[in-house]
N, C-alpha and C positions, 0 to 999 in steps of 0.2 A: 386441704390446709397443708401446707409445705413448711416444716420446722426446720431454719437455714440455719440457726444457732444453737450454743447449747444451753441457753439462759431460757429460749422457750422450751428445752425440752424439760429441763429443771421446774420452769413453771407447772408446766402438764402433770408432772409428776409429785410435784409437791401439794398439785390442785386437786388431785384425785387422792391421794391422802388424805388431806384437810377437809376431803369432800365441798369445796369449794368452785373446781371445775363445773361449768356450764355444761350440760347434757351435751348441747348442741356440738363441744369441740373433743368428745368422746368418740374421738374418729379411730380407724384403724390402724392411722398411720401414728395416733396418739396414744393406743394400746401399745405397741412395738415400742414408741419413744420410752413411756413409763416403763417397761420391761427392761430398754436398756439401762436405766437410770438408776431403776433400782437395784439389778445385778452389783453395777459398778459402785454406787454412793452407799445404799443400804442392803445389802444383801442377806442380812436375816429377814428383811420384810421380803424378799422374794422365795422364800420357802413355802412351798406348796401350800401348808396351814394357814401362814400370814396374809399370800395374797389373797387367799378366799377371802378372808375377812374383809382385807381393806378395799375388795370388788364389791364386795356385798354389802358394805357398809357404803361403799361410794351409791351404791344404784340406791339404795336406800334413800338417802339423801336428795338424790335428784328424781326420786318417784319411780323408780324401777324395780317393780316389785320381781323377787327373785323366786321362780316357781318351777315346775316340772315343764314350760311351756315357754321360757321368757327368764331374763335375769342371769346370772353368775353362770357359767358354764365350767366346771372342773377340766373335761378332757381338752378343750379349747384353749383354756388357760394353759393348762401345764403344758402342751405341745407348743404354744406360744412361748412362753417362758422358755425353754430347752432349746428350742430353735432361736431367739436370742441371744442365748448364752453362748452358743455352740456360733453364733455370727460374731458375738463381742469376743468369745477366745482368741478369734483370728487377726485379731488387731492390736496394736501395743498398747497396754496401761493407759499412755496419754494421748491415745487418738481423741479427736474430738468427736464427742458423740452424735453430732448432726452430722458429719460425714461416715461415723456407722451407719447410722439410720439410712441415709440416704441410699448407700449401698444396698443396705438390708430392702429397703422397700423397693429398689431394682429387681430384686430378684422375685424367686416364687414367693417367699411370703409376702412380699409388695402387694401380693392380689388376696381380697378378701375371701376369696375360695380355696385358697391353697390347701385346705385341710380337707379335701374332696377327693386330691389324687391321693389320699392315706385311710380316707376311710368315706364308708357308702354312706348317704347323704341319712338314709333310716337310724344306720346306728350311731351316728355323729350327733344324730338331734334326736335321739330316744332321750327319758328321761331318767334311766341309767347313767350315759354317758355325761350330761349334765352335772350330776349329782357326784359323780366317784371316777376314777381313770378308768377308762375302757381302750384297751389297745388296739391299733389301727388293724381294721380287717382287709384292706386292699393293697396295700403294702408299706413294708416299714415307715418310719421316719428316718431320715437321711443321718441324723446325730444321733 
């Protein structure tokens, strides 16, 4: 999926919030699109406790169990939100989100395995990192 206009990004974000977005559309790009939209349009929902609640509820609505092996992942979510926030801050407040997203997807965060440059796989996918923030153990996040 390539999100080429701001209405499509808003549809993804609102669909996640309202728990109506089809699970097949909750892609890596959709995660980052929703992060950018939340950071700009509903920053209170981008706070760590709020985004956790949103994603857990969305997962439950789409039949995705939130367990120690799958579903919501706190370290991945916070790293992605921090990266999206740093990226968004580099643009004027009125920059079209689809252009901001396209640039984000063209960089390291656009690859779904981007976090493995910062965490060992075993650390990142451990149940502890899924439940709470775990600092990177390979290299610091660049933001």
